[in-house]
PyMOL Python script that loads the backbone (N, CA, C, O; Angstrom):
from pymol import cmd

cmd.read_pdbstr("""\
ATOM      1  N   MET A   1      23.554 -38.749   6.450  1.00  0.00           N
ATOM      2  CA  MET A   1      24.930 -38.024   6.329  1.00  0.00           C
ATOM      3  C   MET A   1      25.026 -37.755   8.192  1.00  0.00           C
ATOM      4  O   MET A   1      24.436 -36.869   8.811  1.00  0.00           O
ATOM      5  N   ARG A   2      25.742 -38.579   8.635  1.00  0.00           N
ATOM      6  CA  ARG A   2      26.179 -38.446  10.273  1.00  0.00           C
ATOM      7  C   ARG A   2      27.478 -37.761  10.634  1.00  0.00           C
ATOM      8  O   ARG A   2      28.539 -38.166  10.162  1.00  0.00           O
ATOM      9  N   ILE A   3      27.428 -36.890  11.334  1.00  0.00           N
ATOM     10  CA  ILE A   3      28.453 -36.049  11.727  1.00  0.00           C
ATOM     11  C   ILE A   3      28.774 -36.635  13.093  1.00  0.00           C
ATOM     12  O   ILE A   3      27.989 -36.816  14.024  1.00  0.00           O
ATOM     13  N   VAL A   4      30.418 -36.967  13.023  1.00  0.00           N
ATOM     14  CA  VAL A   4      31.257 -37.762  13.960  1.00  0.00           C
ATOM     15  C   VAL A   4      31.038 -37.238  15.657  1.00  0.00           C
ATOM     16  O   VAL A   4      31.756 -36.260  15.869  1.00  0.00           O
ATOM     17  N   GLY A   5      30.462 -37.535  16.533  1.00  0.00           N
ATOM     18  CA  GLY A   5      30.214 -36.852  17.784  1.00  0.00           C
ATOM     19  C   GLY A   5      28.848 -36.532  18.112  1.00  0.00           C
ATOM     20  O   GLY A   5      28.513 -36.013  19.177  1.00  0.00           O
ATOM     21  N   MET A   6      27.889 -36.923  16.966  1.00  0.00           N
ATOM     22  CA  MET A   6      26.638 -36.567  17.320  1.00  0.00           C
ATOM     23  C   MET A   6      25.589 -37.603  17.826  1.00  0.00           C
ATOM     24  O   MET A   6      25.405 -38.620  17.158  1.00  0.00           O
ATOM     25  N   ASP A   7      24.950 -37.406  18.885  1.00  0.00           N
ATOM     26  CA  ASP A   7      24.133 -38.544  19.084  1.00  0.00           C
ATOM     27  C   ASP A   7      22.835 -38.463  18.402  1.00  0.00           C
ATOM     28  O   ASP A   7      22.475 -37.460  17.786  1.00  0.00           O
ATOM     29  N   ASN A   8      22.030 -39.699  18.542  1.00  0.00           N
ATOM     30  CA  ASN A   8      20.590 -39.565  18.068  1.00  0.00           C
ATOM     31  C   ASN A   8      19.892 -38.419  17.933  1.00  0.00           C
ATOM     32  O   ASN A   8      19.544 -38.049  16.812  1.00  0.00           O
ATOM     33  N   LYS A   9      19.579 -37.670  19.104  1.00  0.00           N
ATOM     34  CA  LYS A   9      18.887 -36.782  19.152  1.00  0.00           C
ATOM     35  C   LYS A   9      19.179 -35.706  18.310  1.00  0.00           C
ATOM     36  O   LYS A   9      18.315 -35.134  17.647  1.00  0.00           O
ATOM     37  N   ASP A  10      20.773 -35.306  18.310  1.00  0.00           N
ATOM     38  CA  ASP A  10      21.179 -34.328  17.407  1.00  0.00           C
ATOM     39  C   ASP A  10      20.688 -34.527  16.039  1.00  0.00           C
ATOM     40  O   ASP A  10      20.161 -33.632  15.380  1.00  0.00           O
ATOM     41  N   HIS A  11      20.893 -35.827  15.599  1.00  0.00           N
ATOM     42  CA  HIS A  11      20.677 -36.090  14.384  1.00  0.00           C
ATOM     43  C   HIS A  11      19.217 -36.180  13.801  1.00  0.00           C
ATOM     44  O   HIS A  11      18.975 -36.107  12.596  1.00  0.00           O
ATOM     45  N   ILE A  12      18.268 -36.346  14.789  1.00  0.00           N
ATOM     46  CA  ILE A  12      16.875 -36.298  14.605  1.00  0.00           C
ATOM     47  C   ILE A  12      16.598 -34.583  14.406  1.00  0.00           C
ATOM     48  O   ILE A  12      15.886 -34.210  13.473  1.00  0.00           O
ATOM     49  N   THR A  13      17.100 -33.773  15.177  1.00  0.00           N
ATOM     50  CA  THR A  13      16.958 -32.396  15.025  1.00  0.00           C
ATOM     51  C   THR A  13      17.261 -31.886  13.876  1.00  0.00           C
ATOM     52  O   THR A  13      16.542 -31.024  13.370  1.00  0.00           O
ATOM     53  N   LEU A  14      18.469 -32.376  13.232  1.00  0.00           N
ATOM     54  CA  LEU A  14      19.236 -31.714  12.050  1.00  0.00           C
ATOM     55  C   LEU A  14      18.266 -32.294  10.800  1.00  0.00           C
ATOM     56  O   LEU A  14      18.074 -31.551   9.837  1.00  0.00           O
ATOM     57  N   VAL A  15      17.614 -33.728  10.837  1.00  0.00           N
ATOM     58  CA  VAL A  15      16.647 -33.912   9.939  1.00  0.00           C
ATOM     59  C   VAL A  15      15.425 -33.340   9.779  1.00  0.00           C
ATOM     60  O   VAL A  15      14.816 -33.274   8.711  1.00  0.00           O
ATOM     61  N   GLU A  16      14.946 -32.798  11.161  1.00  0.00           N
ATOM     62  CA  GLU A  16      13.729 -32.042  11.003  1.00  0.00           C
ATOM     63  C   GLU A  16      14.014 -30.536  10.404  1.00  0.00           C
ATOM     64  O   GLU A  16      13.184 -30.007   9.665  1.00  0.00           O
ATOM     65  N   ILE A  17      14.998 -30.009  10.698  1.00  0.00           N
ATOM     66  CA  ILE A  17      15.485 -28.574  10.235  1.00  0.00           C
ATOM     67  C   ILE A  17      15.447 -28.778   8.674  1.00  0.00           C
ATOM     68  O   ILE A  17      14.776 -28.066   7.928  1.00  0.00           O
ATOM     69  N   ARG A  18      16.248 -29.838   8.253  1.00  0.00           N
ATOM     70  CA  ARG A  18      16.354 -29.952   6.844  1.00  0.00           C
ATOM     71  C   ARG A  18      14.859 -30.329   6.386  1.00  0.00           C
ATOM     72  O   ARG A  18      14.418 -29.712   5.417  1.00  0.00           O
ATOM     73  N   GLU A  19      14.191 -31.119   6.893  1.00  0.00           N
ATOM     74  CA  GLU A  19      12.597 -30.926   6.169  1.00  0.00           C
ATOM     75  C   GLU A  19      11.984 -29.741   6.213  1.00  0.00           C
ATOM     76  O   GLU A  19      11.426 -29.406   5.168  1.00  0.00           O
ATOM     77  N   ARG A  20      11.932 -29.094   7.017  1.00  0.00           N
ATOM     78  CA  ARG A  20      11.497 -27.958   7.353  1.00  0.00           C
ATOM     79  C   ARG A  20      11.789 -26.759   6.250  1.00  0.00           C
ATOM     80  O   ARG A  20      10.953 -26.030   5.718  1.00  0.00           O
ATOM     81  N   LEU A  21      13.343 -26.774   6.050  1.00  0.00           N
ATOM     82  CA  LEU A  21      13.850 -26.148   5.294  1.00  0.00           C
ATOM     83  C   LEU A  21      13.404 -26.198   3.746  1.00  0.00           C
ATOM     84  O   LEU A  21      13.306 -25.213   3.014  1.00  0.00           O
ATOM     85  N   VAL A  22      13.122 -27.698   3.349  1.00  0.00           N
ATOM     86  CA  VAL A  22      12.665 -27.926   2.305  1.00  0.00           C
ATOM     87  C   VAL A  22      11.039 -27.262   1.793  1.00  0.00           C
ATOM     88  O   VAL A  22      10.644 -26.762   0.739  1.00  0.00           O
ATOM     89  N   ARG A  23      10.379 -27.557   3.135  1.00  0.00           N
ATOM     90  CA  ARG A  23       9.098 -27.337   2.859  1.00  0.00           C
ATOM     91  C   ARG A  23       9.074 -25.566   2.591  1.00  0.00           C
ATOM     92  O   ARG A  23       8.476 -25.010   1.670  1.00  0.00           O
ATOM     93  N   ILE A  24       9.796 -24.973   3.534  1.00  0.00           N
ATOM     94  CA  ILE A  24       9.816 -23.600   3.232  1.00  0.00           C
ATOM     95  C   ILE A  24      10.243 -22.987   1.708  1.00  0.00           C
ATOM     96  O   ILE A  24       9.688 -22.021   1.184  1.00  0.00           O
ATOM     97  N   GLU A  25      11.439 -23.827   1.073  1.00  0.00           N
ATOM     98  CA  GLU A  25      11.730 -23.397  -0.093  1.00  0.00           C
ATOM     99  C   GLU A  25      10.861 -23.662  -0.840  1.00  0.00           C
ATOM    100  O   GLU A  25      10.592 -22.759  -1.632  1.00  0.00           O
ATOM    101  N   THR A  26      10.087 -24.880  -0.947  1.00  0.00           N
ATOM    102  CA  THR A  26       8.553 -25.274  -1.738  1.00  0.00           C
ATOM    103  C   THR A  26       7.792 -24.242  -1.560  1.00  0.00           C
ATOM    104  O   THR A  26       7.448 -23.659  -2.588  1.00  0.00           O
ATOM    105  N   ILE A  27       7.493 -23.912  -0.752  1.00  0.00           N
ATOM    106  CA  ILE A  27       6.426 -22.530  -0.692  1.00  0.00           C
ATOM    107  C   ILE A  27       6.922 -21.386  -1.335  1.00  0.00           C
ATOM    108  O   ILE A  27       6.216 -20.887  -2.212  1.00  0.00           O
ATOM    109  N   LEU A  28       8.220 -20.775  -1.011  1.00  0.00           N
ATOM    110  CA  LEU A  28       9.036 -19.725  -1.791  1.00  0.00           C
ATOM    111  C   LEU A  28       8.739 -20.022  -3.228  1.00  0.00           C
ATOM    112  O   LEU A  28       8.340 -19.080  -3.913  1.00  0.00           O
ATOM    113  N   GLU A  29       8.886 -21.282  -3.818  1.00  0.00           N
ATOM    114  CA  GLU A  29       9.021 -21.419  -5.093  1.00  0.00           C
ATOM    115  C   GLU A  29       7.777 -21.148  -5.661  1.00  0.00           C
ATOM    116  O   GLU A  29       7.627 -20.492  -6.692  1.00  0.00           O
ATOM    117  N   GLU A  30       6.777 -21.709  -4.919  1.00  0.00           N
ATOM    118  CA  GLU A  30       5.342 -21.514  -5.299  1.00  0.00           C
ATOM    119  C   GLU A  30       4.848 -20.067  -5.467  1.00  0.00           C
ATOM    120  O   GLU A  30       3.912 -19.909  -6.251  1.00  0.00           O
ATOM    121  N   GLN A  31       5.156 -19.405  -5.080  1.00  0.00           N
ATOM    122  CA  GLN A  31       4.846 -17.766  -4.885  1.00  0.00           C
ATOM    123  C   GLN A  31       5.117 -17.091  -6.260  1.00  0.00           C
ATOM    124  O   GLN A  31       6.122 -17.446  -6.876  1.00  0.00           O
ATOM    125  N   ASP A  32       4.550 -16.439  -6.624  1.00  0.00           N
ATOM    126  CA  ASP A  32       4.616 -15.666  -7.931  1.00  0.00           C
ATOM    127  C   ASP A  32       4.896 -14.240  -7.742  1.00  0.00           C
ATOM    128  O   ASP A  32       4.016 -13.397  -7.915  1.00  0.00           O
ATOM    129  N   TYR A  33       6.218 -13.910  -7.357  1.00  0.00           N
ATOM    130  CA  TYR A  33       6.807 -12.706  -6.730  1.00  0.00           C
ATOM    131  C   TYR A  33       6.188 -11.948  -8.073  1.00  0.00           C
ATOM    132  O   TYR A  33       5.240 -11.164  -8.023  1.00  0.00           O
ATOM    133  N   LYS A  34       6.811 -12.279  -9.137  1.00  0.00           N
ATOM    134  CA  LYS A  34       6.407 -11.141 -10.602  1.00  0.00           C
ATOM    135  C   LYS A  34       5.069 -10.641 -10.400  1.00  0.00           C
ATOM    136  O   LYS A  34       4.824  -9.436 -10.461  1.00  0.00           O
ATOM    137  N   ALA A  35       4.073 -11.638 -10.129  1.00  0.00           N
ATOM    138  CA  ALA A  35       3.022 -10.899 -10.221  1.00  0.00           C
ATOM    139  C   ALA A  35       2.278 -10.094  -8.816  1.00  0.00           C
ATOM    140  O   ALA A  35       1.400  -9.237  -8.918  1.00  0.00           O
ATOM    141  N   VAL A  36       2.713 -10.469  -7.845  1.00  0.00           N
ATOM    142  CA  VAL A  36       2.940  -9.606  -6.842  1.00  0.00           C
ATOM    143  C   VAL A  36       3.471  -8.231  -6.876  1.00  0.00           C
ATOM    144  O   VAL A  36       2.895  -7.284  -6.342  1.00  0.00           O
ATOM    145  N   SER A  37       4.647  -8.141  -7.555  1.00  0.00           N
ATOM    146  CA  SER A  37       5.340  -7.129  -7.676  1.00  0.00           C
ATOM    147  C   SER A  37       4.405  -6.178  -8.842  1.00  0.00           C
ATOM    148  O   SER A  37       4.383  -4.970  -8.604  1.00  0.00           O
ATOM    149  N   LYS A  38       3.773  -6.578  -9.867  1.00  0.00           N
ATOM    150  CA  LYS A  38       2.981  -6.086 -10.553  1.00  0.00           C
ATOM    151  C   LYS A  38       2.081  -5.277  -9.921  1.00  0.00           C
ATOM    152  O   LYS A  38       2.003  -4.050  -9.981  1.00  0.00           O
ATOM    153  N   THR A  39       1.398  -6.059  -9.303  1.00  0.00           N
ATOM    154  CA  THR A  39       0.179  -5.491  -8.420  1.00  0.00           C
ATOM    155  C   THR A  39       0.391  -4.447  -7.901  1.00  0.00           C
ATOM    156  O   THR A  39      -0.360  -3.479  -8.016  1.00  0.00           O
ATOM    157  N   ALA A  40       1.734  -4.461  -7.061  1.00  0.00           N
ATOM    158  CA  ALA A  40       2.085  -3.266  -6.030  1.00  0.00           C
ATOM    159  C   ALA A  40       2.674  -2.254  -7.069  1.00  0.00           C
ATOM    160  O   ALA A  40       2.758  -1.098  -6.654  1.00  0.00           O
ATOM    161  N   ASP A  41       3.035  -2.457  -8.167  1.00  0.00           N
ATOM    162  CA  ASP A  41       3.367  -1.235  -9.187  1.00  0.00           C
ATOM    163  C   ASP A  41       2.328  -0.732  -9.613  1.00  0.00           C
ATOM    164  O   ASP A  41       2.486   0.479  -9.768  1.00  0.00           O
ATOM    165  N   ASP A  42       1.095  -1.155  -9.944  1.00  0.00           N
ATOM    166  CA  ASP A  42      -0.243  -0.822 -10.628  1.00  0.00           C
ATOM    167  C   ASP A  42      -0.765  -0.013  -9.258  1.00  0.00           C
ATOM    168  O   ASP A  42      -1.177   1.146  -9.297  1.00  0.00           O
ATOM    169  N   ALA A  43      -0.683  -0.780  -8.104  1.00  0.00           N
ATOM    170  CA  ALA A  43      -1.413   0.066  -6.731  1.00  0.00           C
ATOM    171  C   ALA A  43      -0.967   1.132  -6.718  1.00  0.00           C
ATOM    172  O   ALA A  43      -1.736   2.077  -6.899  1.00  0.00           O
ATOM    173  N   LEU A  44       0.714   1.414  -6.456  1.00  0.00           N
ATOM    174  CA  LEU A  44       1.175   2.667  -6.700  1.00  0.00           C
ATOM    175  C   LEU A  44       1.096   3.398  -7.584  1.00  0.00           C
ATOM    176  O   LEU A  44       1.427   4.538  -7.259  1.00  0.00           O
ATOM    177  N   SER A  45       0.763   3.276  -8.734  1.00  0.00           N
ATOM    178  CA  SER A  45       0.738   3.960  -9.919  1.00  0.00           C
ATOM    179  C   SER A  45      -0.789   4.630  -9.718  1.00  0.00           C
ATOM    180  O   SER A  45      -0.972   5.838  -9.875  1.00  0.00           O
ATOM    181  N   LEU A  46      -1.765   3.783  -9.385  1.00  0.00           N
ATOM    182  CA  LEU A  46      -3.274   4.286  -9.027  1.00  0.00           C
ATOM    183  C   LEU A  46      -3.338   5.196  -8.013  1.00  0.00           C
ATOM    184  O   LEU A  46      -4.117   6.147  -8.084  1.00  0.00           O
ATOM    185  N   ALA A  47      -2.629   5.030  -7.093  1.00  0.00           N
ATOM    186  CA  ALA A  47      -2.152   5.921  -5.843  1.00  0.00           C
ATOM    187  C   ALA A  47      -1.889   7.186  -6.092  1.00  0.00           C
ATOM    188  O   ALA A  47      -2.530   8.132  -5.634  1.00  0.00           O
ATOM    189  N   GLN A  48      -0.673   7.278  -7.030  1.00  0.00           N
ATOM    190  CA  GLN A  48      -0.310   8.323  -7.656  1.00  0.00           C
ATOM    191  C   GLN A  48      -1.369   9.392  -8.282  1.00  0.00           C
ATOM    192  O   GLN A  48      -1.573  10.589  -8.078  1.00  0.00           O
ATOM    193  N   LYS A  49      -1.929   8.451  -9.104  1.00  0.00           N
ATOM    194  CA  LYS A  49      -3.004   9.414  -9.882  1.00  0.00           C
ATOM    195  C   LYS A  49      -4.109   9.963  -9.051  1.00  0.00           C
ATOM    196  O   LYS A  49      -4.636  11.062  -9.220  1.00  0.00           O
ATOM    197  N   ASN A  50      -4.393   9.133  -8.180  1.00  0.00           N
ATOM    198  CA  ASN A  50      -5.373   9.588  -7.172  1.00  0.00           C
ATOM    199  C   ASN A  50      -5.064  10.564  -6.273  1.00  0.00           C
ATOM    200  O   ASN A  50      -6.012  11.192  -5.802  1.00  0.00           O
ATOM    201  N   GLU A  51      -3.950  10.842  -5.922  1.00  0.00           N
ATOM    202  CA  GLU A  51      -3.371  11.796  -5.360  1.00  0.00           C
ATOM    203  C   GLU A  51      -3.594  13.217  -6.302  1.00  0.00           C
ATOM    204  O   GLU A  51      -4.131  14.278  -5.983  1.00  0.00           O
ATOM    205  N   LYS A  52      -3.006  12.824  -7.500  1.00  0.00           N
ATOM    206  CA  LYS A  52      -3.294  14.303  -8.323  1.00  0.00           C
ATOM    207  C   LYS A  52      -4.699  14.714  -8.504  1.00  0.00           C
ATOM    208  O   LYS A  52      -5.156  15.853  -8.602  1.00  0.00           O
ATOM    209  N   ALA A  53      -5.331  13.509  -8.529  1.00  0.00           N
ATOM    210  CA  ALA A  53      -7.337  14.081  -8.906  1.00  0.00           C
ATOM    211  C   ALA A  53      -7.681  14.807  -7.523  1.00  0.00           C
ATOM    212  O   ALA A  53      -8.446  15.771  -7.490  1.00  0.00           O
ATOM    213  N   VAL A  54      -7.070  14.282  -6.386  1.00  0.00           N
ATOM    214  CA  VAL A  54      -7.600  14.960  -4.921  1.00  0.00           C
ATOM    215  C   VAL A  54      -7.266  16.315  -4.759  1.00  0.00           C
ATOM    216  O   VAL A  54      -7.967  17.191  -4.252  1.00  0.00           O
ATOM    217  N   LEU A  55      -6.126  16.415  -5.235  1.00  0.00           N
ATOM    218  CA  LEU A  55      -5.279  17.646  -5.258  1.00  0.00           C
ATOM    219  C   LEU A  55      -6.251  18.827  -5.963  1.00  0.00           C
ATOM    220  O   LEU A  55      -6.687  19.834  -5.406  1.00  0.00           O
ATOM    221  N   GLU A  56      -6.456  18.408  -7.335  1.00  0.00           N
ATOM    222  CA  GLU A  56      -7.327  18.895  -8.009  1.00  0.00           C
ATOM    223  C   GLU A  56      -8.793  19.246  -7.511  1.00  0.00           C
ATOM    224  O   GLU A  56      -9.351  20.309  -7.783  1.00  0.00           O
ATOM    225  N   LEU A  57      -9.297  18.330  -6.825  1.00  0.00           N
ATOM    226  CA  LEU A  57     -10.539  18.764  -6.399  1.00  0.00           C
ATOM    227  C   LEU A  57     -10.481  19.509  -5.387  1.00  0.00           C
ATOM    228  O   LEU A  57     -11.415  20.258  -5.103  1.00  0.00           O
ATOM    229  N   GLN A  58      -9.267  19.425  -4.601  1.00  0.00           N
ATOM    230  CA  GLN A  58      -9.423  20.601  -3.500  1.00  0.00           C
ATOM    231  C   GLN A  58      -9.300  21.802  -4.038  1.00  0.00           C
ATOM    232  O   GLN A  58      -9.969  22.708  -3.542  1.00  0.00           O
ATOM    233  N   GLY A  59      -8.503  22.060  -5.064  1.00  0.00           N
ATOM    234  CA  GLY A  59      -8.502  23.602  -5.735  1.00  0.00           C
ATOM    235  C   GLY A  59      -9.872  23.843  -6.098  1.00  0.00           C
ATOM    236  O   GLY A  59     -10.235  25.014  -5.980  1.00  0.00           O
ATOM    237  N   TYR A  60     -10.862  22.870  -6.583  1.00  0.00           N
ATOM    238  CA  TYR A  60     -11.531  23.391  -7.194  1.00  0.00           C
ATOM    239  C   TYR A  60     -13.174  23.709  -6.090  1.00  0.00           C
ATOM    240  O   TYR A  60     -14.224  24.275  -6.394  1.00  0.00           O
ATOM    241  N   VAL A  61     -12.764  23.097  -4.889  1.00  0.00           N
ATOM    242  CA  VAL A  61     -13.484  23.143  -3.669  1.00  0.00           C
ATOM    243  C   VAL A  61     -13.297  24.498  -3.289  1.00  0.00           C
ATOM    244  O   VAL A  61     -14.265  25.250  -3.172  1.00  0.00           O
ATOM    245  N   LYS A  62     -11.826  24.969  -3.033  1.00  0.00           N
ATOM    246  CA  LYS A  62     -11.382  26.516  -2.482  1.00  0.00           C
ATOM    247  C   LYS A  62     -12.034  27.368  -3.390  1.00  0.00           C
ATOM    248  O   LYS A  62     -12.812  28.155  -2.851  1.00  0.00           O
ATOM    249  N   TRP A  63     -11.923  27.453  -4.869  1.00  0.00           N
ATOM    250  CA  TRP A  63     -12.442  28.333  -5.946  1.00  0.00           C
ATOM    251  C   TRP A  63     -14.062  28.360  -5.477  1.00  0.00           C
ATOM    252  O   TRP A  63     -14.586  29.474  -5.453  1.00  0.00           O
ATOM    253  N   PHE A  64     -14.761  27.370  -5.160  1.00  0.00           N
ATOM    254  CA  PHE A  64     -16.336  26.999  -5.107  1.00  0.00           C
ATOM    255  C   PHE A  64     -16.511  28.012  -3.790  1.00  0.00           C
ATOM    256  O   PHE A  64     -17.251  28.995  -3.792  1.00  0.00           O
ATOM    257  N   VAL A  65     -15.766  27.623  -2.773  1.00  0.00           N
ATOM    258  CA  VAL A  65     -16.076  28.280  -1.123  1.00  0.00           C
ATOM    259  C   VAL A  65     -15.777  29.769  -1.408  1.00  0.00           C
ATOM    260  O   VAL A  65     -16.497  30.595  -0.847  1.00  0.00           O
ATOM    261  N   MET A  66     -14.889  30.153  -2.140  1.00  0.00           N
ATOM    262  CA  MET A  66     -14.498  31.440  -2.292  1.00  0.00           C
ATOM    263  C   MET A  66     -15.691  32.326  -2.974  1.00  0.00           C
ATOM    264  O   MET A  66     -16.143  33.379  -2.526  1.00  0.00           O
ATOM    265  N   ALA A  67     -16.070  31.687  -4.095  1.00  0.00           N
ATOM    266  CA  ALA A  67     -17.217  32.264  -4.849  1.00  0.00           C
ATOM    267  C   ALA A  67     -18.539  32.384  -4.236  1.00  0.00           C
ATOM    268  O   ALA A  67     -19.319  33.310  -4.458  1.00  0.00           O
ATOM    269  N   VAL A  68     -18.814  31.074  -3.192  1.00  0.00           N
ATOM    270  CA  VAL A  68     -20.298  31.276  -2.603  1.00  0.00           C
ATOM    271  C   VAL A  68     -19.967  32.454  -1.280  1.00  0.00           C
ATOM    272  O   VAL A  68     -20.921  33.058  -0.789  1.00  0.00           O
ATOM    273  N   LEU A  69     -18.752  32.666  -0.850  1.00  0.00           N
ATOM    274  CA  LEU A  69     -18.433  33.770   0.176  1.00  0.00           C
ATOM    275  C   LEU A  69     -18.553  34.966  -0.615  1.00  0.00           C
ATOM    276  O   LEU A  69     -19.237  35.864  -0.124  1.00  0.00           O
ATOM    277  N   GLY A  70     -18.040  35.152  -1.710  1.00  0.00           N
ATOM    278  CA  GLY A  70     -18.248  36.423  -2.521  1.00  0.00           C
ATOM    279  C   GLY A  70     -19.667  36.614  -2.874  1.00  0.00           C
ATOM    280  O   GLY A  70     -20.003  37.785  -3.054  1.00  0.00           O
ATOM    281  N   ALA A  71     -20.613  35.656  -3.015  1.00  0.00           N
ATOM    282  CA  ALA A  71     -21.759  36.251  -3.471  1.00  0.00           C
ATOM    283  C   ALA A  71     -22.529  36.445  -2.103  1.00  0.00           C
ATOM    284  O   ALA A  71     -23.226  37.440  -1.902  1.00  0.00           O
ATOM    285  N   PHE A  72     -22.363  35.447  -1.186  1.00  0.00           N
ATOM    286  CA  PHE A  72     -23.166  36.012   0.089  1.00  0.00           C
ATOM    287  C   PHE A  72     -22.405  37.588   0.533  1.00  0.00           C
ATOM    288  O   PHE A  72     -23.093  38.380   1.177  1.00  0.00           O
ATOM    289  N   ILE A  73     -21.358  37.864   0.252  1.00  0.00           N
ATOM    290  CA  ILE A  73     -20.806  39.154   0.837  1.00  0.00           C
ATOM    291  C   ILE A  73     -21.665  40.057  -0.301  1.00  0.00           C
ATOM    292  O   ILE A  73     -22.112  41.081   0.216  1.00  0.00           O
ATOM    293  N   ALA A  74     -21.917  39.949  -1.382  1.00  0.00           N
ATOM    294  CA  ALA A  74     -21.968  40.688  -2.285  1.00  0.00           C
ATOM    295  C   ALA A  74     -23.809  40.830  -2.069  1.00  0.00           C
ATOM    296  O   ALA A  74     -24.341  41.904  -2.348  1.00  0.00           O
ATOM    297  N   ALA A  75     -24.618  39.699  -1.579  1.00  0.00           N
ATOM    298  CA  ALA A  75     -25.922  39.776  -1.295  1.00  0.00           C
ATOM    299  C   ALA A  75     -26.068  40.903  -0.263  1.00  0.00           C
ATOM    300  O   ALA A  75     -26.834  41.866  -0.273  1.00  0.00           O
ATOM    301  N   VAL A  76     -25.056  40.504   0.710  1.00  0.00           N
ATOM    302  CA  VAL A  76     -25.459  41.179   2.357  1.00  0.00           C
ATOM    303  C   VAL A  76     -25.156  42.947   1.737  1.00  0.00           C
ATOM    304  O   VAL A  76     -26.048  43.773   1.930  1.00  0.00           O
ATOM    305  N   CYS A  77     -24.163  43.270   1.185  1.00  0.00           N
ATOM    306  CA  CYS A  77     -23.795  44.613   0.703  1.00  0.00           C
ATOM    307  C   CYS A  77     -25.008  45.134  -0.156  1.00  0.00           C
ATOM    308  O   CYS A  77     -25.353  46.296   0.059  1.00  0.00           O
ATOM    309  N   ALA A  78     -25.652  44.455  -1.045  1.00  0.00           N
ATOM    310  CA  ALA A  78     -26.646  45.009  -1.990  1.00  0.00           C
ATOM    311  C   ALA A  78     -28.105  45.192  -0.783  1.00  0.00           C
ATOM    312  O   ALA A  78     -28.989  46.031  -0.959  1.00  0.00           O
ATOM    313  N   LEU A  79     -28.076  44.336   0.257  1.00  0.00           N
ATOM    314  CA  LEU A  79     -29.368  44.428   0.975  1.00  0.00           C
ATOM    315  C   LEU A  79     -29.155  45.527   2.078  1.00  0.00           C
ATOM    316  O   LEU A  79     -30.122  45.963   2.704  1.00  0.00           O
ATOM    317  N   VAL A  80     -27.797  45.992   2.320  1.00  0.00           N
ATOM    318  CA  VAL A  80     -27.606  46.980   3.340  1.00  0.00           C
ATOM    319  C   VAL A  80     -27.498  48.207   2.311  1.00  0.00           C
ATOM    320  O   VAL A  80     -28.032  49.242   2.710  1.00  0.00           O
ATOM    321  N   LEU A  81     -27.007  48.243   1.290  1.00  0.00           N
ATOM    322  CA  LEU A  81     -26.932  49.503   0.494  1.00  0.00           C
ATOM    323  C   LEU A  81     -28.233  49.775  -0.022  1.00  0.00           C
ATOM    324  O   LEU A  81     -28.329  50.848  -0.617  1.00  0.00           O
ATOM    325  N   LYS A  82     -29.204  49.107   0.052  1.00  0.00           N
ATOM    326  CA  LYS A  82     -30.740  49.166  -0.794  1.00  0.00           C
ATOM    327  C   LYS A  82     -31.401  50.271  -0.015  1.00  0.00           C
ATOM    328  O   LYS A  82     -32.541  50.634  -0.305  1.00  0.00           O
TER     329      LYS A  82
END
""", "prot")
cmd.dss("prot")
cmd.show_as("cartoon", "prot")
cmd.util.cbc("prot")
cmd.orient("prot")
């Protein structure tokens, strides 16, 4: 397909652009976007579960530290009052 008023250089450039476009389309068609989307959804779900687990562990750590400090204070009070 030649456009009126185009010289040979312009025609070659259009052919190169068309060939590159075909290669890009081929690459895009080969991509399995559904699998990539499923993997991303699985990763998001796992990250959300992990966030909940981390928050739960932080709560346990808080209570553990408070218990250790309480035991330390009780031991110091027992030694002082003895």
